C-alpha positions, 0 to 999 in steps of 0.5 A, a space after each residue: 122793411 128788411 129784405 133780401 136786397 143782395 139777391 135782388 141786386 144780383 137779379 137786376 144785374 142778370 137782367 141788365 146783362 141780358 138787356 145790354 145785349 138785346 136792347 129794347 130801348 136805350 135805358 132798359 139796361 141802365 135802369 136795371 143797373 141803377 136798380 141793382 145799385 140801389 139794392 146794394 145800398 139798401 142792403 147796407 142797412 136793411 138786409 135780413 142778415 146784417 152784413 159784415 164789414 167786408 161785405 159792406 165794403 163789397 156792397 159799396 164797391 158794387 153799388 158804384 160799379 153798377 152806376 158806372 156801367 149804367 153811365 157807360 151804356 147811357 152815354 151811347 144814347 141819343 135821347 133828349 133825356 140823356 144828360 139829366 139821366 147821366 147827371 142823376 147817375 153821377 149824383 148817386 155815385 157822389 152820394 154813395 162815396 159821401 154818405 155810405 163810404 165816408 159817412 161812418 168814418 166822418 162820424 167816427 172822427 167827429 165822435 173822437 174829436 167831440 170826446 176831447 172837447 170841454 164844456 164851456 163851464 170846464 173851459 172857464 174853470 180851466 182858465 181860472 185855475 191856470 191863472 192861479 198864482 199859488 194853486 192848492 194841491 187840489 186845484 193843481 190836480 183839477 187843472 191837470 185832470 181838465 187838461 188831460 181830458 183834451 189830450 190825445 193818446 198816441 193810439 188816438 192820434 194814430 186812429 185819427 190819422 187813419 180815419 182821415 186817410 180813409 175819408 179823404 179819397 172817398 170825399 174826393 171821389 164824391 166831389 168829382 162826381 158831383 161836379 160831373 153831375 152839375 156839368 151835365 145840367 149847367 146849360 139847360 138847368 143852371 139852378 139845378 146844377 148850382 145845387 150840385 156845384 154847392 155839394 162839390 164846393 162844400 166837399 172841397 172845403 171839407 177836404 181842405 180843412 182836413 189837409 195840413 197847412 203848408 210851411 215854408 220848409 215843406 213848400 220848398 220841398 214840394 217844389 223840389 219833388 213836385 207831384 202835379 196830381 197832388 192837390 194841397 189845401 189852398 187848391 181845394 179852397 180855390 176849387 170851392 171859390 170857383 164853384 161858388 162863383 159859378 153858382 153866383 153867376 147862375 143866381 144873378 141871372 134873376 137877382 130878385 128871385 134869388 135874393 135870399 140865396 145870393 148873400 149865402 154864396 157871397 159870404 161862402 166865397 169870402 170865407 174861402 178866400 180868407 181861409 187861404 190866409 193871403 191877407 192882400 187877396 182878402 183885402 182886395 176881393 172881399 169888398 167886391 163880394 160884400 157889395 154884390 150882397 148889398 146890391 142884391 138887397 137894394 135891387 129887391 124892391 124891399 121897403 126902405 126900413 126892411 132894406 136898411 135892416 137887411 144891410 145892417 144885419 149883413 155888415 157884422 159878418 164882413 167886419 168879422 172877416 176883416 178883423 180876422 184878416 188883420 189877425 192873419 196879417 199879423 200872424 197872431 193866434 191870440 187875436 184870432 182866438 179873441 175875435 172868435 171867442 164871442 162870434 156867432 158862427 154856424 158849423 160850416 164857418 166854425 170848421 173853416 175858422 178852426 182851420 185858420 186858427 190851426 195854421 198858427 198853432 204850435 206843432 206840439 198842439 196839433 191835436 189839441 
């Protein structure tokens, strides 16, 4: 139902300010700030009078600020539930940054990129037209038209860059908040912490795919003008690797119970290692994580036929990684395209594999 959530938020804040100075218990004021934060979030979509863009931005900022005030007060508590409460508050800050702030921008970026994507039939038609040695005038026009559908105008390129410049800081704030939330649960509730580490890792990967690939030229420039606070693409992939390894360690505490989760993180770890485009490291490390997955199946006490089926179904995805690693070793975009042409991958893998492909793409085709 629509409501007056901005008014509700202001009332909760007044209550919290009073409670903070006259505490009846440790969590009375923090809870009021949390209610205010939630009210600001609901106002974004459910306020009686729809908010303007400026009002939405203000509501998002206030939602985060209320959570931070709740955190500051909660940190003073000696209650046994303090850590779980802090975890939930940091989780909420992550959600606000990821969903409320970055979410609409991510969707706008996705829509823009999708508008430049050809259907499979169009791609096949363009390929056939391009192979014509003596195309007719109509065929030449059709080829030019299909090629223009994937081209970005200068305005679209500028808008895409602006979207990414707004998305990156919000996602970075979100992933940092998720990591804080996870750390509060790491000792007492490692599996709950793992879900938050997964969000942290996945956002680290998302950010990595948005950042430019380093070149020898700009790598040297970076060394000359080093900014210790600025992270590059590989650093974000490294953060994801560390988080996925932390999750695996928690899951391996009970490999039988978590036998269906462990393979997911083994493979995610390996994909991120591949994404760093260090073929030596990939050759060294991927077999180890592949073996962890295989051992998980072997320890699960499955019937022999079921076990063999799981192992046989798991091996092709690692073969895909080794084939891609060989293409990376050779620096061949053509090999990568050929390998991925018929590969069955989910959206997460596709984003990372596309990021790898872009490393070997000419600068002129940056937005192709």
